[in-house]
N, C-alpha and C positions, 0 to 999 in steps of 0.2 A: 234528160235521158232520151235515147233514141227510141224509135218505134220497134215494137216486137213483131215477129221474132228477130233474134240477133245472132251474130256470129260467135264462135268460141272465144275469140279475143275480147269481145265486148262483155260477155257474161263473166269472164274471168276478171276483167277490170272492175266490174260492178261488185263482185262478191269478195274480192281480195285474194282470190286463188290464182295460181299460175295457169296458163293454158294446158300444160301437161297434167296438172292436178285435176282440172275439170274433166279431161279425157279419162284419167284413171278412175275418178269417182263414178263416171258413167259406166265404165267397164266393170266396176265392182258392184254395180246395181244400186248405188246410192242415189243416182239420178235416173229418171226414166229415159229410155232411149231417145236421143234427139232425132228429129226428122232430118232427112237428107235432101238437099236441093238437087237440081238436075246435074250440076257439076260436081256433086259429091260432098259439098261442104255441109257441116252440121248446122242445124238451125235450132236455137234455144228459145224457150218461152219464159214467162214470169214464174211458172211452176218450177222450172229448173233453178232459178235464182232463189226461190223460197227453200227448195231442197238443200241448196248449198249453205244457206244461212242456218237452216235447221241442223244440218250436219255439224257446223261449227259449234253450236251450243251443246249438242249432244256429246260431241267429242270431249268438250271440257267437263261435262257432267259425269260421263261414264267411261271415257277413253275412246280413242279412234276405232279400235277393232270392234267393240260392241256397238258403237254408233253406226258403223257401216252395216252391221248385221240388222240392227233395229230399223234403220231406214228402208232397207230392202224388204223387211217383213211388213212394214207399214204400207208399202205399195202393193203387197200381194195378198195380205190377209183380209178378213172381214173388218167392218167398221168396229165391231165389238172387240175383236182381237187387237186392232190398232190402238183403241182407247185403253185396253187393259195393259198393253206393253208400256205405254207412257205412264199410266198410274203406278205400275210396278217400280219404275225408276224413282218416282216421288216417295213411294213407300220404302224403298231400299235406303235412300238418303236419310229418311226419318229414322230408320233402324240404326244406321251408322251413327247418327247424331245421338240417339238415345243411349247406345252402348258406350260412346265416348263420355257422355255425361255421367254414366254409372261408374266408369273408370275414374273420373274425377272425384266422385264421392268416395270410392274405395281408396283413392290416394289420400284424401283427407283423413280417412279412418286410420290408415297406416301412419300418417303424420301425427295424429292424436295419440295413438298407442305409443309412438316413439317419445312424444312429449311426456306421457305418463311415466314411461320407464326412466326418462331423465329426471323427472320429479322424485321418483323413488330413490334414485341415485343420490340426489341432493340430500334427502332426508337421512340417508345412511352415511352422509359425509364423503361420498366418493367423487362427486362431480358438481361442485357448487355452480360453476358457470352455466352448465346445461339446464339448470333450473329456471333460467329466464324464460324459456319457452312456456313452462307451466304457469309461472307467475303472470305472464302476459295474456293468458287465457287460451293458449293453444290446446291445453288439456281439455278444457270445457268444450271447445269446438270439436275435438276428437270424439268426446262422448256423444255429442249430438250427431256426428257423422256415423258413429256406430249404430245409433238408432235409425238414421236415414238409410244406412245400408240394409238394415233388417227389413225395411219395407219392401225392397226389391229382391232380397235374397229368398224370402218365402219360407225358409227354415234355417235352423242352425247349421245343418250339415247337408251335403249333397253327395250322391254317388258320382262316379266318373261319367256315367251315361246322362244323368240329370244335368250336370254342369256343362258337358259338351253340348247338349241340346240348348241350354240357356244361352250359351255364348255363340252358338252357330258354328262350332268347330267339330272335328272328329275326335273320338276318344283317343285314337292313336296320336293325335296332336298333343293332347294333354299328357300322355305318357312320355312323349318326346320332350316336352317342356320340363317334365319331372327329371328326366335323364340329364337335361342341361342345367338343372339346378334353378330353374326359373320359378317353379311352383312346387310347394312341398306339401302333399296331402298326408293325412294320418293313415295308419294302417289298422284295420280291424284284426286283432290278433288271431281270432279263431279261423278266419277265412283268408287272411292276408289281403283282403280287398281294400281298395283305396276309398278314403272318406275325406271329403273336403270341408273343412271348417271355415268360419268367417274370414280368418286371415288368408287362407289359401284361395278362397273365392275372390276376395278383393285383389290379391296378387294376380290371379288369372285374368281378371277384367283389365287390369293395367297392361298386362302382357298382350292381350288381344288388341288393345288400342295402339300400343307401340308397334306391333307387327303390321297392323292395318295402315299405320302411318309410314310404312316403308323401311322400318328399322330392322336390320339383320339380327340374328341370334346373338353374336358377340356384343353388339351395342345394347341390346335389350338386357343381356346378362349384366353388363356393366352398370346400367341404370338401376336395375332391380337390386343389385348388390349394394348400391350406394344409397338406398332409400333411407337408411338410418342417419345419413349425413345431410346437412342443409343443402349442399351442392347437388346431391342426388335428387332430393325432393324438388328443387328448383328446375332441374333438367326435365324431370318427368312432367311437372306442371307446364313447362314451356312446350313440350312435345304435344301434350293433350290439347292445350289451347290452340296450337298451330293446326292440329287436326280439325278442331271445331271450326276454325276460320276457313280452312280449305273446304269443308263440307258446305259451309254457308256460301262460298264462292261458286261451288258446283250447283247448288240449289238456285242461285240467282241466274246462272248460265242457262239452266233448264227453263226457268221462267221466261227469259229473253227469247228462247227458241220456241216458246209455246205457240205464238201466232203463226210462225212459219210452219211448224209441225201440223197445225190445224189446216193450213192451206194445202199442204201436201196430201194429207189424208182426204180432205174434201175433193181434191182434184183427181184422185185416183179412181178410175172406173172399177167397180166391183163386179165379180163374177155373177151372172144371173143365177138365181136360186140360192145364193149365199148372202142374204141380207145381213146387216150388222146385228 
């Protein structure tokens, strides 16, 4: 590697970005302003290279738009604010992972309930073939999943406000999902208020994970409507596992960016009177 400082073309080559991308990222505040030589050419230091690498990791973890905003804030805020911003990304990924795991447990509950229904059908002589799920132990797994779900549900029923808060969505979103047939709450007759039981809570968790995974309402409706079928359950399991894998990849990208982020934060001069 050549001696620092270097030209735009050099830092672009070292970082894997194009010359125009480097200039654009500087213009957007991702990079600190480059010094200018007497002939007007930009002059970049190792700090710029670390910022470019940090941006790459952040963009994979939270998306390019938020990555640009965060890096600009890291260079202008206090040390405490910069550390808090990075900590929040880790916390957000942990919340997304936790919610997806809860959706997986809810899906197992739905699967177990379906297995129990099939078993009852067998005993009544209506569907002998579907009883295989119960005989193979899926019904037992379903009962265990119901108990597991109870541990994070907190109560047998929730109001729309409680469920919205637990899922991190708006009450209007839950009402919209009800209109679309994705989640079916009970109604309290006297007040006509919505009340979400275990089945509706589980379905809502699955819907949250599917939507967060990028699936549109028609696709979510199709998957939720098919949960009673083996293909529908497999589709939902596949989507949730893919989301967990993606969250893991984003977490690793954030870890890779850690050293570069620390270098950017440490290299940023802080405003006098505003210690971290």
